[in-house]
C-alpha positions, 0 to 999 in steps of 0.5 A: 791627610796627605799634604797635596790633598790638604792643599787642594781641600783647603783652597776649595774651602777658602774659595767657598768661604770667600765667595760666600762672604762676598755674596752675603755681605760686600760691606763685611768683605770690604771691612776685612780687606780694609783691616788687612791694609791697615795692619800692614800700614801699622807694621810699616809705620812702626818699622819705619819709625824704629829704622829712623831711630836706629839709623842715628845709631847704626845706619847699617841696622836700620833696614834690618829692624824695618824688615823684622817689624814689618813682618808682624803685619802679615802675622796679624792678617793671617791669624786675625782672618783679614782679606789680603789681595796678594794671598788671594792671588794664590787662593783664587788662581788655584781655585779657578784651576781646580774649578772651585770658583769661576774666573769672573768671580775670582777676578771680581773678588781679587780687585774688590779686595785690592781696592779696599786694601788700598782704602784701609792703608790710605786711611791709617796711612793718613792718620800716621802722617799727621801723628807725632812719629811722622808729622815733622819728618823731612826728605832724609827720613827712612821711609822717604828714602824707602818710597823714593827707591821704589817710586823711581823704578821703571816698570820692568824692574817693578814687575820683576821685584813684584813677582819675586815678592809674592813668591816669598809671601805665598811661601808664608801662606803655604806654611800657614795652610799646611803646618799644624803648629801655630808657633812654627807657622808664625816663624816661617811667616816671619822668615819669608816676609823678612826676606822679601822686605830686606831685599827691597822687593815690591808687594803692592799692599805694602806699597799702599802702606808706605806710599800713603804715609809719605803721600799724606805727609807735609813733605810730600809736595816737595817730592816730584815722584809722589804724583798720583800718576806715578803712584798708580802706575807703580801700584798697577804694575806691582799688582800684575807682578804679584799676581804672576808670582803668587797666582801663577808661580805658586798657586797655579803650580801647586794646584797643577802638582796636586792634580794627579792620581799618583800617591805623590803630592806636595 
């Protein structure tokens, strides 16, 4: 099967599967979405804890370790069939273009998925905030600095970084779709996710994770930028930017490239 046809057919099957699951049991769809938020929060917490330890030995390496450990969250999501809003942006946008799913249903599923990604991240993030790894952290902790750098960005910067982040993420999703070997899939996923995290770009579900850990921690009241208005502002802008990057630039573009009668397909 040519890759172009494989992309189109896999998008069609994915949209059909997501719509069927959503219509059959919204509770099951919600739980799959919560798992995605939880998995990214797990890798965020482990990465931040490791980065804090490494910072005491060699500060230059802390960001590297955080980015590498974080990548495993997306590996868990993809191999364990969880529902992630930022990958659904590609699937559902391409599916709407290919007429595999109605626009109204695609938007409904995407928003529902995003809300339950947030709920999953908040539940696990709150648990980590009270765990021994984070319950005594102060304003100098790695994850506080990470969140501060993001939360203080203006809307234009958040939008740009979010567009870029979800291009990287959906390169990983494309690899998962089109590459046969599981080991090759895993390493391409790791490489793409490592790059956007190391560059400090904005992935809305990753931000659900890191922001939740800090928001529910004891240090949160002393951080002015952790007010709910600022967090929601940041998440909404990042969600829009991720939709442009993953949905339009990757999903729509690939769907357009492969809607052709020629023998050339991506």
